[in-house]
Residue frames as qw, qx, qy, qz and C-alpha x, y, z in Angstrom:
[[0.311, -0.842, -0.397, 0.190, 89.16, 106.34, 112.45],
 [0.393, 0.602, -0.039, 0.694, 90.36, 109.92, 112.03],
 [0.348, -0.168, -0.465, 0.796, 91.61, 112.34, 114.66],
 [0.005, 0.826, 0.482, -0.291, 89.25, 114.99, 116.11],
 [0.457, 0.764, 0.192, 0.413, 89.42, 118.14, 113.92],
 [0.151, -0.950, 0.166, -0.218, 91.05, 120.26, 116.63],
 [0.825, -0.426, 0.286, 0.238, 93.80, 117.74, 117.46],
 [0.169, 0.813, -0.472, -0.296, 97.23, 118.44, 115.96],
 [0.931, 0.111, 0.327, 0.117, 98.63, 115.91, 113.50],
 [0.398, -0.422, 0.494, 0.648, 101.73, 115.73, 111.29],
 [0.588, 0.730, 0.117, -0.328, 101.14, 117.33, 107.89],
 [0.711, 0.626, -0.271, 0.171, 104.71, 116.93, 106.60],
 [0.758, -0.532, 0.138, 0.350, 108.23, 116.08, 107.69],
 [0.371, 0.899, -0.213, 0.097, 111.43, 117.86, 106.76],
 [0.831, 0.127, -0.275, 0.466, 115.17, 117.28, 106.81],
 [0.358, 0.123, -0.294, 0.878, 115.86, 120.66, 108.44],
 [0.101, -0.630, -0.569, 0.520, 114.19, 122.96, 110.93],
 [0.001, -0.388, 0.174, 0.905, 114.71, 125.92, 108.60],
 [0.187, -0.092, -0.745, -0.634, 112.72, 124.29, 105.81],
 [0.218, -0.514, -0.824, 0.097, 109.95, 123.38, 108.24],
 [0.099, -0.586, -0.325, 0.736, 109.74, 126.99, 109.46],
 [0.096, 0.183, -0.444, -0.872, 109.49, 128.27, 105.87],
 [0.257, -0.301, -0.840, -0.371, 106.58, 125.87, 105.29],
 [0.211, -0.555, -0.673, 0.441, 104.98, 126.92, 108.61],
 [0.005, -0.443, -0.024, 0.896, 105.14, 130.57, 107.56],
 [0.176, -0.014, -0.671, -0.720, 103.60, 129.69, 104.18],
 [0.267, -0.465, -0.841, -0.071, 100.68, 127.96, 105.89],
 [0.175, -0.543, -0.447, 0.689, 100.28, 130.87, 108.30],
 [0.057, 0.226, -0.281, -0.931, 99.98, 133.26, 105.34],
 [0.380, -0.169, -0.699, -0.582, 97.01, 131.15, 104.23],
 [0.575, -0.408, 0.109, -0.701, 95.34, 131.15, 107.65],
 [0.904, -0.130, -0.405, -0.035, 96.43, 127.67, 108.77],
 [0.443, -0.764, 0.419, -0.212, 97.87, 127.43, 112.28],
 [0.920, 0.184, -0.310, 0.153, 100.91, 125.19, 112.38],
 [0.383, -0.823, 0.417, -0.041, 103.93, 124.52, 114.53],
 [0.609, 0.496, -0.614, 0.083, 107.26, 122.79, 114.11],
 [0.784, -0.526, 0.274, -0.185, 108.09, 119.88, 116.41],
 [0.924, -0.125, 0.240, 0.270, 111.14, 117.67, 116.92],
 [0.447, 0.871, -0.149, 0.136, 113.32, 120.36, 115.38],
 [0.373, -0.748, 0.549, -0.016, 116.15, 119.59, 117.78],
 [0.818, -0.049, 0.564, 0.099, 116.39, 116.11, 116.31],
 [0.710, 0.550, 0.336, 0.285, 116.53, 117.02, 112.63],
 [0.161, 0.975, -0.070, 0.133, 118.11, 120.42, 112.95],
 [0.379, -0.790, 0.481, 0.033, 121.15, 119.48, 114.99],
 [0.286, -0.362, 0.860, 0.219, 122.04, 116.13, 113.47],
 [0.745, 0.348, -0.025, -0.568, 119.94, 115.33, 110.40],
 [0.468, 0.431, -0.758, -0.142, 122.40, 112.61, 109.37],
 [0.145, -0.139, 0.901, -0.385, 121.28, 110.55, 112.39],
 [0.677, 0.230, 0.277, -0.642, 117.73, 110.20, 111.11],
 [0.563, 0.050, 0.808, 0.166, 116.98, 106.87, 109.43],
 [0.477, 0.666, 0.556, 0.137, 114.70, 108.42, 106.82],
 [0.396, 0.136, 0.150, 0.896, 116.51, 111.74, 106.65],
 [0.222, -0.495, -0.234, -0.807, 113.37, 113.64, 107.66],
 [0.420, -0.327, -0.763, 0.367, 112.68, 114.05, 111.33],
 [0.045, 0.165, 0.259, -0.951, 111.41, 117.62, 111.79],
 [0.079, 0.517, 0.846, 0.107, 107.60, 117.59, 111.83],
 [0.176, -0.105, -0.087, -0.975, 105.17, 120.28, 110.73],
 [0.033, -0.375, -0.900, 0.218, 101.94, 119.85, 112.68],
 [0.282, -0.162, -0.198, -0.925, 98.50, 121.28, 111.95],
 [0.584, 0.051, 0.514, -0.627, 94.95, 120.71, 113.21],
 [0.391, 0.111, 0.900, 0.160, 93.48, 117.47, 111.82],
 [0.407, 0.723, 0.507, -0.233, 90.63, 119.43, 110.28],
 [0.250, 0.898, -0.180, -0.314, 93.12, 121.46, 108.21],
 [0.581, -0.373, 0.641, 0.337, 95.60, 118.73, 107.26],
 [0.632, 0.453, 0.565, 0.278, 94.25, 118.21, 103.73],
 [0.230, 0.966, 0.100, 0.067, 94.31, 121.95, 102.97],
 [0.361, -0.805, 0.418, 0.218, 97.82, 122.24, 104.46],
 [0.658, -0.112, 0.656, 0.351, 99.15, 119.36, 102.37],
 [0.531, 0.704, 0.425, 0.204, 97.54, 120.80, 99.25],
 [0.034, 0.992, -0.115, -0.037, 99.27, 124.15, 99.85],
 [0.472, -0.640, 0.559, 0.232, 102.61, 122.49, 100.58],
 [0.709, 0.131, 0.638, 0.270, 102.37, 120.29, 97.47],
 [0.445, 0.881, 0.146, -0.063, 102.05, 123.25, 95.11],
 [0.739, 0.266, 0.020, 0.619, 105.18, 123.88, 93.03],
 [0.257, 0.468, -0.123, 0.837, 107.17, 126.73, 94.56],
 [0.533, -0.736, -0.338, -0.245, 105.06, 126.73, 97.71],
 [0.491, -0.824, 0.283, 0.022, 108.17, 126.65, 99.86],
 [0.461, 0.602, -0.644, 0.099, 111.81, 125.87, 99.51],
 [0.778, -0.468, 0.122, -0.400, 111.03, 122.98, 101.73],
 [0.232, 0.387, -0.882, 0.136, 112.97, 119.82, 101.40],
 [0.709, -0.147, 0.373, -0.581, 109.81, 118.16, 102.66],
 [0.023, -0.117, 0.980, 0.159, 109.52, 114.43, 102.52],
 [0.323, -0.346, -0.797, -0.375, 106.42, 112.38, 101.97],
 [0.389, -0.435, 0.124, -0.803, 103.54, 113.92, 103.91],
 [0.172, -0.004, -0.953, 0.251, 102.42, 110.51, 105.11],
 [0.369, -0.578, -0.690, -0.232, 99.22, 109.74, 106.96],
 [0.287, -0.694, 0.123, -0.649, 97.72, 112.05, 109.54],
 [0.666, -0.135, -0.661, 0.320, 99.16, 110.88, 112.80],
 [0.472, -0.852, -0.218, -0.065, 98.73, 112.02, 116.36]]
């Protein structure tokens, strides 16, 4: 079962808030609304994260595939993004 298209889901995770904001700006340039969440966790003490990637970039479920496609392009952002993973609430 997938999330409703207007519900926000995680498109990617990052090791730093700065990298997540670069990716957010990149998506915004392409008309995809996104926001960064949990940046206090990854930005202040990234070494405390088990996976090393705790800052989330969230987009509407209906745009998650397009967002991931943009983020996966070489040179799309100086991201430090980790595995995009499944669309989660």
